[in-house]
C-alpha positions, 0 to 999 in steps of 0.5 A: 959494257964491262971490259969482258963484254966488249971483248965477247961483243968484238968476237961475235961480230967478227965470228957472225960476219964470217959465215958468209965467206965460208959458205961461198967457199964450201958451195964451190965444191958441195951442195947447199944441202951438204953445207947445211948438214955438216954445219948443223950436225957438227954444231948439234954434236957439240952442244948436245953434251951441254943441253941435256937439261931442259929437254923436256921443256923443248919436247913440251913446246915441240911444235913451236920448236919445229916452227922455229927450227924450220924458219930460222935454220933449215929454210934460211941456211939452204937458201943462203947457201943456194944464193951464194953460188951466185952471189958475192959474200959481201952482198949476201951479208948486207942483204941479211942486214935488211932482216931487222927492218922485216922484223919490224914490220912482222912485229907490227902486223902480229901486234908485237909492235903497237905503233911504228914512229916516224923515225922507224918509218924513215929507217924503212925508207932509207934502208930499201934506198940501200938495197937499191944502191947495192944493185946499181953499184956493180954488186949484181947478182946473176939473175933476180933468183939469189936476191929473192932467195936473200929476201926469204932468208931475211923473212925467215930471220924476221919471222922466227924470233916472233915465234920465239917472242910468243911461244918460247919464252920459257924454253931454256936457250941452249937446250933450244938451239941444240934440239934446232940443230938436231932437227935441221941436220935430220931434215937435210941429211937425206938431201945431203946423202943424195948430193954427197960429192963423188970426190972428197972436197978439197982441204979448203972447202973441208975446213969452211965446213968445219969452220962453219960448225964449230966456230960460226955455230956451236962456239958462237952460240955458247959465246952469244949466251954468255954475252947476253947474261953480261951485257943484256939482250939489247947490247948483245944484239947490236951485233946485227949492225956490225955483222954486214960490215964484216962481211963486206970488209972479208969479201972486198979483202979476201976474195976480191968482191967490188967495192965502189962508191955507190956501194959503199953508199948503199952499204951506209944507207942499209946499215943506218936505215936498219939502225933507225927502224929498229931503235926505240924511240924515247916516246915509245913504251918500253917493255916490262921488265923481265923477271929475274933470270928471264934474260939468262934462260929463255930464248924468248927472253932475247927478243925485243922490239921485233929485232933479230935476237936469236943467235943464228946471225947468224946467225949466222949465221 
């Protein structure tokens, strides 16, 4: 990659590792609905002025766009915000690393992946073992439900890219993202109103919400599109392997999240297993080359091999 691409890659790895910490701070004072509404509304307001062209194409694909918004943003961000009231930001980030593994399984079930080689099967087993190690290493949740929520988040992040890959290949990425954020904000708004805090949140919580919308949503998407254009979708989406490490490091350094040898081993297993499970073997057929300009236009053009290729890790994450 070029020097600029490496700078963008480093910036995105940091930006999409931060949301877990910001969400954790925000949900101490506001409801998950307020977190989701604030993040999506701020992101939509910032991106919509840049996304007016291409909205007709978005409207023509309104049903899969709605499905994508529900599975990539609305559902996952509600569940993630609720789960982080009971688990550490480090554990949330590491559990999200399981999403590419689930994406591989979903892609195989719906036929986007013709076969899963031995290396990928080993990776699936290793990643599952890593999640088990995290639970046994002192990084527990207050009950099973938050972990179930995080697994559902991972399922949403796994299924949504398949919709993009099969139904939204020709939809421009920026208008698509702006439209999805707008949809998510509209859906979240009544729940946010009903759970709006009686007292204004502190400066720390307010700052976390603003950073989520501006830095981790709007700016992150714009940088991610530029990175895809400079480095290609395959290299750009390697961010998925770095984000959890950033989330773990920030959680340990800034909020005192535990870091035991077993937690460290579990983190390594999750990341290594995810890498193996989503790595394309030399014996597997490579996808057909994209038409010129496809990588820069369509959101679906950023999907490869059933891995989460869309911006949300974080996303957004």
